[in-house]
C-alpha positions as CSV (number, residue, x, y, z in Angstrom):
1,M,140.2,-88.4,5.7
2,A,136.5,-88.3,5.6
3,R,134.6,-91.1,7.5
4,I,131.7,-92.7,5.6
5,L,129.1,-95.1,7.1
6,I,127.7,-97.6,4.7
7,V,124.3,-98.9,5.7
8,D,123.0,-101.8,3.5
9,D,121.7,-105.3,4.2
10,E,123.5,-106.7,1.2
11,P,127.0,-108.0,2.4
12,D,128.4,-108.1,-1.1
13,L,127.5,-104.5,-1.8
14,R,128.9,-103.4,1.5
15,E,132.1,-105.2,0.8
16,I,132.5,-103.7,-2.7
17,L,131.7,-100.2,-1.6
18,S,134.0,-100.4,1.4
19,F,136.9,-101.8,-0.7
20,N,136.6,-99.1,-3.3
21,L,136.1,-96.2,-0.9
22,E,139.1,-97.3,1.2
23,A,141.1,-97.3,-2.0
24,E,140.1,-93.7,-2.4
25,C,141.5,-93.0,1.1
26,F,138.1,-92.8,2.9
27,D,137.7,-94.2,6.4
28,V,134.8,-96.6,6.1
29,L,132.4,-98.1,8.7
30,C,129.6,-100.6,7.8
31,A,126.2,-101.5,9.3
32,A,123.8,-104.2,8.1
33,S,120.7,-102.5,9.3
34,G,119.2,-99.2,10.4
35,E,119.3,-100.2,14.0
36,E,122.9,-101.2,13.9
37,A,123.7,-97.9,12.1
38,L,122.0,-95.8,14.8
39,D,123.9,-97.7,17.5
40,T,127.2,-96.9,15.6
41,L,126.2,-93.2,15.3
42,G,125.5,-93.0,19.0
43,G,129.2,-93.4,19.7
44,T,131.0,-92.4,16.5
45,S,131.0,-89.3,14.4
46,V,130.9,-89.7,10.6
47,D,131.0,-87.2,7.7
48,L,128.5,-88.9,5.4
49,I,126.1,-91.8,5.3
50,L,125.4,-94.1,2.3
51,L,122.0,-95.4,3.1
52,D,120.0,-98.2,1.5
53,V,116.2,-97.7,1.5
54,M,114.8,-101.3,1.3
55,M,115.9,-102.9,4.5
56,E,114.0,-105.2,6.9
57,R,112.5,-103.7,10.1
58,M,113.7,-100.1,9.7
59,S,113.8,-98.7,6.2
60,G,116.4,-96.2,5.1
61,F,113.6,-93.5,5.0
62,D,112.7,-94.2,8.6
63,M,116.3,-94.1,9.7
64,A,116.9,-90.8,8.0
65,R,113.7,-89.3,9.6
66,R,114.9,-90.4,13.0
67,L,118.3,-88.8,12.4
68,R,116.8,-85.5,11.4
69,E,114.3,-85.5,14.2
70,S,117.1,-86.0,16.7
71,G,118.9,-83.0,15.2
72,D,121.6,-85.0,13.4
73,N,122.4,-83.3,10.1
74,T,125.0,-85.7,8.9
75,P,124.8,-85.7,5.0
76,V,122.9,-88.7,3.6
77,I,123.0,-90.2,0.2
78,F,120.4,-92.8,-0.6
79,L,121.4,-95.9,-2.6
80,T,118.3,-97.7,-3.7
81,A,116.5,-99.7,-6.4
82,L,113.5,-97.4,-6.0
83,G,114.1,-95.1,-8.9
84,D,110.6,-93.7,-9.4
85,E,109.9,-90.0,-8.9
86,A,107.6,-90.6,-5.9
87,S,110.4,-92.5,-4.0
88,Q,112.9,-89.8,-4.8
89,L,110.6,-87.1,-3.5
90,E,110.1,-89.1,-0.3
91,G,113.8,-89.5,0.0
92,F,114.5,-85.8,-0.3
93,G,111.6,-85.1,2.0
94,T,113.4,-87.0,4.8
95,G,116.3,-84.6,4.5
96,A,118.5,-86.6,2.1
97,D,121.3,-84.8,0.3
98,D,121.4,-87.0,-2.8
99,Y,119.7,-90.0,-4.3
100,V,121.5,-92.7,-6.4
101,S,119.4,-95.4,-8.1
102,K,120.7,-99.0,-8.3
103,P,122.4,-100.4,-10.3
104,F,125.1,-97.8,-10.3
105,A,128.7,-97.3,-11.3
106,F,131.1,-96.7,-8.4
107,S,132.4,-93.7,-10.2
108,T,128.9,-92.1,-10.0
109,V,128.7,-92.8,-6.3
110,L,132.2,-91.4,-5.7
111,A,131.4,-88.2,-7.6
112,R,128.2,-87.7,-5.6
113,I,130.1,-88.3,-2.3
114,R,132.7,-85.7,-3.1
115,A,130.1,-83.2,-4.2
116,V,128.1,-83.6,-1.0
117,L,131.2,-83.4,1.2
118,R,132.2,-80.2,-0.6
119,R,128.8,-78.7,0.0
120,S,128.8,-79.8,3.6
121,A,132.2,-78.3,4.2
122,A,131.2,-75.0,2.6
123,T,128.2,-74.6,4.9
124,P,129.2,-75.3,8.5
125,S,126.6,-75.2,11.2
126,P,126.6,-72.0,13.3
127,T,128.1,-72.2,16.7
128,P,126.4,-70.4,19.6
129,A,128.3,-67.5,21.0
130,T,128.3,-69.0,24.5
131,L,128.2,-72.7,25.3
132,A,127.1,-73.6,28.9
133,F,127.4,-76.9,30.8
134,G,126.5,-76.5,34.5
135,P,129.3,-74.4,36.0
136,L,131.3,-74.3,32.7
137,T,130.8,-71.6,30.1
138,I,132.8,-71.2,26.9
139,D,132.8,-67.9,25.0
140,T,133.4,-69.1,21.4
141,A,134.2,-65.6,20.2
142,T,137.0,-65.0,22.6
143,G,138.1,-68.6,23.3
144,V,137.8,-68.1,27.0
145,A,136.4,-70.8,29.3
146,S,135.1,-70.0,32.8
147,I,134.1,-72.0,35.8
148,D,131.4,-70.3,37.9
149,G,132.4,-67.0,36.2
150,S,136.1,-67.3,36.8
151,P,138.3,-67.7,33.7
152,I,140.6,-70.7,33.5
153,E,143.9,-70.7,31.6
154,L,144.0,-73.3,28.8
155,T,146.5,-74.0,26.1
156,R,145.5,-73.8,22.4
157,K,145.3,-77.6,22.2
158,E,143.2,-77.8,25.4
159,M,140.8,-75.2,24.2
160,H,140.5,-76.9,20.8
161,I,139.7,-80.2,22.5
162,L,137.2,-78.6,24.9
163,R,135.4,-76.8,22.0
164,L,135.4,-80.0,19.9
165,L,133.7,-81.9,22.7
166,A,131.4,-79.0,23.7
167,E,130.2,-78.2,20.2
168,N,129.3,-81.9,19.7
169,A,128.0,-82.6,23.2
170,G,126.8,-86.2,23.7
171,T,128.9,-87.5,20.8
172,Y,131.9,-89.8,21.5
173,F,135.2,-89.0,19.8
174,S,137.9,-91.7,19.6
175,R,141.5,-90.8,20.2
176,D,142.1,-90.9,16.4
177,D,139.1,-88.5,15.9
178,I,140.6,-86.0,18.4
179,M,144.1,-86.4,16.9
180,H,142.7,-85.7,13.4
181,Q,140.6,-82.7,14.5
182,V,143.1,-81.1,16.9
183,W,146.6,-82.0,15.6
184,G,145.8,-82.5,11.9
185,D,148.9,-83.4,9.9
186,E,151.3,-82.7,12.7
187,I,153.9,-85.4,13.2
188,C,155.2,-87.1,16.3
189,V,151.8,-87.2,18.0
190,S,150.7,-90.4,19.7
191,D,147.3,-91.4,21.0
192,R,148.7,-91.0,24.5
193,S,149.0,-87.3,23.8
194,V,145.2,-87.1,23.7
195,D,145.0,-88.8,27.1
196,V,147.6,-86.4,28.6
197,H,145.9,-83.3,27.3
198,I,142.5,-84.4,28.5
199,A,143.9,-85.3,31.9
200,R,145.3,-81.8,32.2
201,L,142.1,-80.3,30.9
202,R,140.1,-82.1,33.5
203,K,142.4,-81.0,36.2
204,K,142.0,-77.3,35.1
205,L,138.2,-77.7,35.0
206,G,138.2,-78.6,38.7
207,T,134.6,-79.2,39.9
208,A,133.5,-79.4,36.3
209,A,136.0,-82.2,35.4
210,N,133.2,-84.8,35.4
211,L,131.7,-83.1,32.3
212,I,134.2,-84.9,30.1
213,T,133.6,-88.6,30.3
214,N,135.1,-91.6,28.5
215,K,133.9,-95.1,27.7
216,T,135.7,-98.3,26.6
217,N,135.8,-98.7,22.8
218,F,133.9,-95.4,22.3
219,G,136.3,-92.6,23.4
220,Y,135.7,-89.2,25.0
221,R,132.6,-86.9,25.1
222,M,131.1,-83.9,26.8
223,E,128.0,-84.7,28.7
224,N,125.1,-82.8,27.2
225,Q,122.5,-80.8,29.2
226,N,119.9,-83.5,29.1
227,T,122.3,-86.0,30.6
228,L,123.5,-83.6,33.2
229,N,120.0,-82.9,34.4
230,T,118.8,-86.6,34.4
231,P,118.7,-88.1,37.9
232,G,120.7,-91.3,38.3
233,T,122.9,-90.7,35.3
234,Q,126.1,-92.8,35.7
235,N,129.4,-91.0,35.3
236,N,131.8,-92.8,33.0
237,Q,134.8,-90.7,33.9
238,N,136.8,-93.5,35.5
239,I,136.2,-96.1,32.8
240,Q,139.3,-96.4,30.7
241,S,138.9,-95.9,26.9
């Protein structure tokens, strides 16, 4: 189930798009402004963003630029009344994946969403051969994790969770996110299974256990290098999600 973030300051349009996308089995989040959307993206991963251009304070173009400048390559489809060529060129110049002019038929938006998601799935971002976080290193080719050079024994699920968090360092994943990514369509899996696996993973990480943190209403994440090297950074390890 792909997760889509709708960013538009028109409540009626957000409601209509949300209703129709959920009917197509998408997981939908909504934001009424660029600022609210950036806050949402700071704690939740999404597969695609439907982004209005003409919003107060922060325009859709400005939000898209901020995303790309931060290294966030989440696919973006602009939904806007600005249908002239200059506006479309500016939209694509910000890194947009598609551009739909208002008014539009939902069938058109749905077709564009599916096309962009297919392209995105076909061109995954390359993963570095080695991921390093303080004393922890992960060899993505062999699937071996080490602490201070000493390999640690992890189950397939533990390694899958570790790689998911490490390859998206700094991004929170809810229990549902992790269940979807790690267990897929497996049955008889509860959200407590995620907590148990992460508790075991932290125990095996030993001195590097504090690299995996959690936060109420956000989920789990791997602390990125910038956070690790910032004096005075608070550790959220003991905050219950």
